[in-house]
N, C-alpha and C positions, 0 to 999 in steps of 0.2 A: 178815515180816510188817516193815512202814515207816512210823517216825515223821516227820509233814509239817507242818509248822508254814501257820499263815492267818490272817489278822485278821479281825476282823467287826467294820463302822464302822458307826454308827449318826448322824443328825444330830445336831444340837444346833445351838442351841434345839431341841427338839423342834415341831413344828407349836404353834400356836397355837386351832389349832381342833379341836385335841382327833384329827386323824388322826391313823390309824396315818400312821410316817416308813418306808420303807424303808432294809432295812438293805443293806452291801454288804460281799461277801468279799474280800478281798485276799489272790493266794496271799504269803509272801513270803518264800520259798523255792526256788529250783527243785530241788531235789537233795533227796534222805528217809535217813534212818537209819534204812537195812534189819539186817536180823539175822533167823535162823532158827530154825523153836520145837528144833529141835535143838540150836542152840549152845547148846555149856557157859557158864553164869553166868560165871565166870569171865572168858573170852572175852569175854562183852561188858561183862561190867564195865573189863576191859583197855579196850575202846572210849569209855569213859565221855566225852574229852578229846572224840570228834568228835560225840556227841549233845552238849556241851555248847556247843563251836561252832555247829552249826546255831539251837539254842535260841535264843544269843545274835546271829546273824546274823536270823534270824526276828523276834524283838523290838526289831532294831535297825531295818528297815526299815517296821513299822507304828507305831515312831515315832514315823519317819520322813513318814510318810504322814500322818498326825494332825495331826503340825507344819505338815506345810504347807497340810492345809483349816483352820488355827486361824485 
């Protein structure tokens, strides 16, 4: 199994005519947090820092992209 991150960006402000606005999906990390279903929970918990780093990197990329578009 793998945990990945992405950002869902929607134009702001919304279209004045009520037309649907397309959403854009942006990959925010080039890698994934991988684990196997048979891996002991203690081992996965021991790698929590790796997962936190992946999530932090993904959030940073998403926020940077949002700020560029503002």
